[in-house]
N, C-alpha and C positions, 0 to 999 in steps of 0.2 A: 350719541355725537357728545353728552357733557362728560363721560368716563374717558374716551377716547382724546377728547381734548385737554381732559387736566392731564392724561399720561403724559402729554407729547405738547404742553404747555400751548395750545393754540385756543381760540375762540369758539366755541361750538356752533355756533352759527355760521363760521366759517369754513368749517367741519360739510355742517350741511349743503351750502354751495359748492363744495369741492366733489360731494357724492353725487348731488345732482347734475354737476358736469357744466356748471354755471360759470366757475371760475376754476385755474389750475394750482394747485401745490407746489410752493417754491422748492429750487432746489437744495437748501438747506434745509428744508423739512424733510425731505424724502429720508435721510437715514434713520431719523425719530421714528417714522412710520415704520419702516422696514422691523426696526426693532420691538417697539409695539405688535406685529402682527409675527413677530416671530420666525420672520424669513432667513432664509439664511442660502449662500453661494449662489447655484444659479437662478432662484427665485427671488434670491435681494437683485442679484443681477437684473434679472427681467424686468423687475417692478420699476427699478429706476430708467432703464432704456423704456419701457412702454411711458413710463409721463414725460419724459424726455421725447417721446415720439410726437404725441396728443401737444405739445406745446409747438413743436415742430411745423406740425399739417396747420395748428393756426396761424404763426410765423409766416408760412407760405402763402398762405390766402390773405395776410397783409399784404406781402410783399406783391401780389399779383395786383390790388388794389392798387400800389403808389405806382405801379408802373402801367396803371391802368388799363391791361390786360382783366378782360372776362372771360371766365371758362364756359367752352360752350357744353351745354347737355347732351348729351348721348341719347336720343330718343331709343323708343323700344325696340324698333325694328333694327336699328343696331347694335342692340346686346350680344349679337353671335361673338362681337369683338371679345366679350371675357369669357367665353368657351375655352379658349387656350391661353395658357399664361403667356406663348411664344408671339402672342397676336401680339399684344401691347410692347414687347422688348423688339420683336421686329420693329415695329412703329417708332419706337425709340432711338433706334440706331439711325433708321429714315432720317430723323429728324436731326441727329447730328452729323451723320455722314450724305444723307440723300443713298441713291441707291439708283445704279446705272447697270444693273441685270445680272451681276455675277451671284447666283444662286447658292453654289457652293459657299463662298465666302462669308455669304449671309448668314448659312446653315452653322458655319463652325463658328461663329462671332459670339455666337449664345452659350451661355454655362449653365447647364447642363445643353450639349449641341443636339440640334434639330436635324432632322433629314432633309436633303435638298429639296426632294418633295413638298415635306412642310413649309418649307421657305416660299417655294412654290404658290401652294397654296395660301400661304398668309398675307402674299402680295395683290393675290386675285382678291383674295376677301376684304384687305384693307383699301384695297379702291373702290372695288363694290360697295361698300358702305360711305364712303366719302373723305377717309381717313387719310389717305395719299392720292396725288397725283403726279401727271408728267407737266415737266417745267417746259421754259421754251429751250432747253437743252435736251430733252427727251429722255429724263433721269427723273427718278421719284423723288417726290419729295412730300413732308406731310403740309396738308392741307388748313388744320386748323391746329394751333400753336397750344391750345390748353383745352382739355375735355376734361366735364366732372359728369356723374351720375346725378340728376336732378334729383332732390327730397321728395320727389312728387312718384318718384318713378322707381323708389328705393324698396317697395314691397313687391313692384315685377321684379326685380333684380332677384329677390329670394324665390318669387316661383320659378325662373328658370334656372334656379342652382347658382348665383353668383357666388353666394356663401361658401356651395361645396366647391367650387372651381380655386376661392382662395385657400381652404382648406387642402385638397387633395395637391393641385398645382404649385402652390407657394411651399407649403409646410413639409408635405409628406416628400414632394418631389427632392426636396432639399435636405433631407434627414432630420428635419425640426421637429 
């Protein structure tokens, strides 16, 4: 930590806290760390985006707290929700626009597109798990505005392959 701190003119104690995940590095420090680690091109860009992403997640939680919104924990019996990437995407679309029953349109709105059958299966699953419900106009709407996987259940997520889901469906299917 001392060597790194000296190279980029930062307090070694600060670096320890950064590497422990207790605090974030500043935006102005990113180029210095990129230089120290000899990152270039895509590596440097990826590192910068990763740092900004971590800050955004923290900011999102702060914004939820300010609005008084509490993210409801997804229970273990609802983890099937994470088995396919498009379940979360379908839920997000319903959160934005509701859903009136046009499965073909719903399937085509996703990128990559899903089949009409997958769209129907998504609606059935989301309703079964309690993530969507029909409103007074008989249209689907999300039933919980904000959801999260509780810290107590992260081990279970690993058991059912949630990490595999992210790698397979998010990164590989999108050519990343």
